[in-house]
N, C-alpha and C positions, 0 to 999 in steps of 0.2 A: 504494500499500500504505499504511494504517495505520500511526504510529508503535509501536512495541516498547515498554511500562513495566512493569519488573520493579516488585512492588510485594514491599517487608520488612517485615513488621509479623506480632509473634506476637498482638497483640488482634484477636478475632473481630471484634468489633466496628466497630474502626477498618479492618481489614481489609475488609470490608464496603462500608462507607461509599466509600472510596477507589475500589474498584473497579466501584462503581455510577456513581459522579460521574465516574470518569475512562471506563467503557466507553460513556456515555451521547454525551460529547464525541468518540467516533467513534475513541479508543486503542485498542489490542491490549494487553491488559492478563494479565500472569503474575504468580503472586505465592512468595513463600516464607516460610516461619514462620520460619525459624534461619536463624543465619546462615553454618553450613557449604553447606545449600542454595543460597544465596541467590550464592554465589560460583561454585556447578557451576554454577548457570543463568547467570550472567553467562557463563561460556565456551561454553558451549552452548549458547544462545538469543542471545548479542548484544542485549541493547536499547538501545535508542535512549536510555534514560533510567533512573537508577533512582532510586526511594522509598526510605528509608532507614533505620529506625527506631533510637532509638539503644538502646532499653533491651529488647534481645532476654531474653524469660525465661531460656533455655538454653544454655549454653555461648559460640561468641563476642558479643561486645555489637560494636553498630555502628561504632564509632571503629575493632575492629582488621579487619573481614569489610572496611569503606571500606578501611583500610591496605593489605588484600591485593587489594585490587583493581586497585589503584593500582601494580601489581606489576607488570599484565600489561594494563591495558586503563584508556584517557582515559575512558569514558563519561564523559556528566555525573551526580554524585551529589543528589539534596537529602535530608537530614539533618531526618528528623521527629524534634523532641525535646520534652518536657514541663521542659526545664529551659531558660531564659532565660538565664541567669548566662551573662556574657563570659567567663572562664574556659571553659565548654562549648561554647559555639560555637566558641572560640578553637581547641580542642583538634578538634573538627571539621575543620578547615579546616587543621589544621597535616598531617591523614591524608589531605585531599587533596578533600573533600567539594568543592562547586561553589555552594551555596546553603544554608539552613535554611527551614524551617519548623514555628512552634511550636504544640503542643500548646493547650489545641481550637484548630482550626481550620473555617474555614468551604469551600462547597463553590467561591466564588468566591474565596479567594484559592488555594484549592489548583488551582486552574484554572489562574490567573494566573499563580504561579509557576513551572506545569510549562511552559505555553506560553512563559514569555521565558527557563527555562533550557535546553529546545530548541530558539529562536530563536538565540540566543546560539551555542549548540552548533554550527548552520547556515552561522552568520555567514561569507564565505569573508576570508581572510586578505588584508588588501589589499598586492598587490604592492610589494617593498620590498628593491631587491638588498642593500642595505650595511647593515650595523649602526650604527644609532643609538648616541652615544657622550652620557652626562650627568658628567662627572666622573669616579670612577671606578665610577660605572652603565652597562654596555654590554645594549643590546637587539637580538637577533639575531630580527627579523621576521619571517624568512621561518622560519626554524627553533622559531617560541617561545619562545625562550632568552633566560635572564636572565642577569646575572654583575654581583659586585659586587666590585672589588678583584680580578679575576681567578674569583673562589670563584662558581661554580654556583648560582642562588636557587630552588628550586623554589617553583612559583607554582599556585594552582590557574587552572582557568579564567578564572573571573570574576575575581578578582587581576589575570592577564593583561592580561585585557582593559581593567582598569579602569588600570590604567602605560600599556598601548597610546595609550587616546583621550589623556592626558595628555602623553604622547612626543610623540607629532604635532599638540600646541600646544604647543612649549617655550615657558615666559618666559612664558606669557599666563593667566592667572585663568581658568580654567572655572567658568561659574556651577554652583552646585550640581542645577539642574532638568535643565541640561545634558548635566553628566556621566550624569544620573541617566539620564536618555531615551536617552543612546546608550552606554547600557555594559547596563542590561537593558532599556529598555522605556518606551514613554509614561506607562505606569500605574503606574511606581516614581515619577513627576517630582518628587512632593510628598513621597518617603520617605525626608528627609534625614537621619534619626539612621538610618536602615540604610547612606549612604553614608558617615557621621561611622563607623560599627562596620569597613566595609571598609577606610578608608582606616587608622584603628589597626589591621589586622590587615598591610597591605603595608607600613607604618610597623614593626612589631615586626619582616618577613623582611629589611628592606634600609636600613635608617638603622643607624649607631652606634649614636646617641644617641634615639632615638623618641622621647623626651619635649624633643627638643630637633633635630626634623629640620633636615635640612641640604636635602634635595633635593624633598622633598613638603611644599609650604609652603602654611600656611593663610591665606587672605584671610577676614578674620571676620567673619563673617553675610554674605560673597558667594559663595565657592566656593576651590576648591584650586586650586594650582599647581606643575607641575615645574621645580624651580629650576636651570639648567643655566647654569656660569661660561662667558660668550664666546660664549653662541648667542642667537639674539634679539635 
């Protein structure tokens, strides 16, 4: 059975483009033009992925739609946005988005993002029975749970996958290309700015002082490392 993708977009031209491109790639595409109908369709249709425009014309905007979806579903969400500013993207991650795609985008970029997010969603969790502890940071691999100083931290699927990859290699510098390939896929291996953005979002949630990180340390020009005292 082909994977089902819900496209939430109120601009007919964009909706038509996305539907034609994804349909040609073999995906089953369903559509919603408002935030409320999108929430209802996630409940009824159980899509494998949601492409969600931020600036919906009436009613709920994309941020609020994503927030409400996250109350009952962990379906992957890619935000479609005409805004590329960090603050707008960060707000999308804060409400639970897994990725973002900036308008205007081409068909190749759309398909690559969709494939990558679906692949990450299908990837089985590595069997780990014990929690990983790094100072005050705790990761429960079995439950995909993260705590800092005993307090639960809400991460998006992509943020968790990035942290997990760093945690599987504590006190070892992971080069940019390897991190991008392992977390996002080989087609992302040169998107270093993309990785830097996610590292910034992850630090904002995990670090007491994101500008002076304790856990996620930069090796300038090389990559990133999860620094854990007494390990490695």
